N, C-alpha and C positions, 0 to 999 in steps of 0.2 A: 604095691598093690593101691588100688584105685578106692575110693566108696562115693556113689551117686547119690548127687541131693538134690534137689527142688531148684530149680530157677526162678521158678517166681511161686505167686499163689499161697494160701494159708499156712502151707507145710514149709517156706525156706526160712523163716526166720528163727522158729522152736528149733528146726533142724541145726539151723549153724548153732544154737546158743548152746544145744547137746552138746555137738560137737567139739564145742569151743572147754565144754566142761570136763568134758573125757580127752583134752588134750590135744586134740584136732582143729586147734585154729588156723583158718588159711593164711598164708601167708600173703597174697591178692587179695585185696577188701573185696568181701561176699557180695557187696553191692558192682561192684565195678561190671564190664561187659566181658571182661574172661571167662571162657569156658573152661579152663583146668586151673587148679592151684595146686603148691606144694602144700604141706603142712607143718608144723612145729615138731609132729612127730615125722624121725626121719624114715624114708621110705612110701610114705603115703601119702597120696595125692587126694585132693578130692576133683570130681568132674558133674559139673552144673546144667544139670538136665532139665525137660516137663517133666514131672512129677508121673505122668502118665505113661511115659518111655521108660521109665525107671526100671518096672521089672523084667520088661525084653533085655535091657542092654546087660540089666545082671545074669539074667538067665541063659545069656549067649556066653557071658565070661569078658564080658569088654570091661565089667564093673566086677570086684568080686563082693563087695556090697552096698547096699543100699537103702535111703531111706525116704520111703515112698507111703503112699495111704493104702488098707487095706482093699479099699474099693476098686483100685487102680489093679492092683493081682489080681484081683478077682473077675475083671475084666479082662486082661491081658490074656487069661487064658493059659499063660507057660506056668512052667514049674523052679519055684524057686525054694531056698528053705526058710520060714520065718524065725529066724533071732530072737525076735522078744519084741514084745506089746509096748509101744511110747507110750507117755503121759501127755500128748498133747493129739489138737486134731479128730478129735473124738466129734462124729456126727453121723446120720442115720439117712440112708437111703431109702427115700419115700414114694411111697404113689400116690398124686395130688392128683387133682380132677378140680375143676371150675366149683365154684361155692355152690350155684347156681343150676348144677348139674343135676342134681337130682342123683347123683350117683354115691353112697355112704359105706359099700366094701368092693373090693374086686370083684363077687360075685353077681354085683348090680352090672358087669359092663355088656355092655352087648358083643356079638362077634362080629368080629370086621374091626372094631377097636381102632384107634390111631394111637399109641403111644411114643412121643417125643423123648429124647433121650440121647445123651454122650455116649449114654453103658449100653450099647448096642447088646451084648452077650447077656449081661447079666439081667437087661430087660427082660431077651428070651428065655430066657432060663426060669426065671420068674413067675410069668407068664402063663409057662409050661405047668410048674409049677401048684399054682392057684389055678388052673383049668381054665384060663382065659383065652379065648382065640382069637387074638388080634394082629394088627400090624405095626411093628417099630420103625420109627422114623428117626433116622438117624441126623442128629445135631450135634455142630461143635463149641455148639457158646447159643445163649440168648432163650433158654432151655422154656423160663418161665411163662416168656410169651406165645408161646408157640399153641396153646390152644383160645387165646384173643384172634391171631392172627387167621385164625381157620385152618392151620397145618396141622393141629392135634387135637384131641379130645381126652387127652391126659396128659401126662409128665411123670418121667421117673428121676428124680434130683437129689443131689446132695442136700440135707436140710439142716442145719444147728441150733438156730431157734425157732426156725418158723416165720420168721420178721419178712424174709424176701418174699414166700410162697404167698403170705399174705397180701404184702401189698401189690402182688399181681392177680390177685380176685382167686388165688386158687387154698384148697383145704386138702391135708394128707389123710388119706383113707387107709391106708396099708404101709409097715416098715418093709423094704424090701432086704437089707442089711445093718448090721450094725456095721461103721467104720473107725478105725483110727491112724493113726501113723503108726509105721511097723518097720524094724531093721530087718531085711532079709538077706539072704548071702547066694551066693552064685552057687550049683549043685557041683561045679565043674573047680570050685574052689578049695583046695584045703584046709577045714575047719580048724585045723590045730594051728600051729607058728603063729604069725605076723598077723592071720586073718582073725582065729580066734583070740589071741590079744585085742586088736582092736575091739572086736564085737563083745571082749567081756569087758571093756572099760566101757564101754558105751550103757552096757546093759547095769554097770556099778552104778554109774550117776543116775541110770531111774529106779533106782532101787532106794537111793541115798533122798535123795526129793518124797518120800514116801516115811520116812525113818527120821527120830529125833532121837540123840542121846541124851536124856534122865540124869539129873545128879542131885542128892541129898544125903539129910545126916540125918542119920537112927539113933537111937538112943539103946545104951545095948540090950535093956529087956524087951525090947520092942522087937527085936533086927530080925531075928526067925518069922514074925505075923505077917512083919513088911514084906519080905523076900517071898511069902505066898501066892502073892498078888503080881508080882514084876516080872512080865515077860522079860526075853534077853536069848540071843542069839544062840548062846551056851548055855550062859551062866552068869547072873552079875556080878562084876567085880565091884569085893568088898577090901575098903581099908581101915584100920585103926584110926583116931583120931586124936590128936597128945591134949585132951581135954580132962578136966577135974574128975568130969564123971564120964564114964565107961559111956562110948559112941562108937559110931561107923559110920564112914562116907561108903555109898554106896553108888555104883555107877551102869545103865546097862543102856541099853537099844530098845527102844520102842515104836512099833508101826505108828505113826500119825492116824489110824481111825482109833487105835485103843487110848490117845493119847489121856483124856478127858477123865476116861473111867481110873485108867492106872491112878493119874496125880489126885484124886478126892481118894479112891483107898486106900493109896499109900497116907494120904495124910491122916484118913480117919485112924490107921493101923497106927500113928504116932512119928510118919517121918515128917522131916521139918525142911528150911532152906533148902526148896525142892528149886533146881534151874534147869530150862531146857535149853537145848542146844541143834543148832542146824548140824546138818551133815554132807560132806562134800562127795564120800564115795561108800558102799558099804561093798565088801568083797567075799562071799561066806568062805 
């Protein structure tokens, strides 16, 4: 089976790191000019493609799985299955105009406004949705300079921090869509078997990145109150300690977003010797 991976851009490095953590390290260096590489996982190869082309290759079955941006999936217009939202590549696709344009919202744009973007399909759908009768100027790069060159009156482009837009004298006036990296599957591929195993391996790494393993010692007379505030996948693991006074070791998995609250409340209820560890995989 084949997994399509970005060959350039902001998604390439984090995608390769994710696949390596999932056991899919390429045998050929990902920085080489090779277009395909076997991986350490027998029967699985990586194919390196432009991120905007990956949805199409996956849709037709040329690759069973792929990692690309949700914005590229939307722009492609093809049917693929989203197996997982990944934890990188977060950005917004925004409508931006020159700071001195006098436009502050999409409703301010006049009929016939020219909007430059490499996301032609997404931009047309957006303009229709907000009721703007405009002309989409399809470009393949350097979108931010189009207004200053007189090619367009506005742009639709990806923005992570807004810095690049500001450098070119642009300000965002609306969010077209939120995007992030996603793992997609071909509708022509069997979701079970090897494809399913690889997809689950990737998901297990993504889950682990937002989960911490918490260990603590709890006096016997405080155990019940501490357990009341501990989350767990099913239930915390509890083991008796060989100590002069009755005491227990408690181990549980905690979502990272809840970690500070859980530690504070567990200490307040009597837990001590709290240790927090990273997790490599989480498989429900």
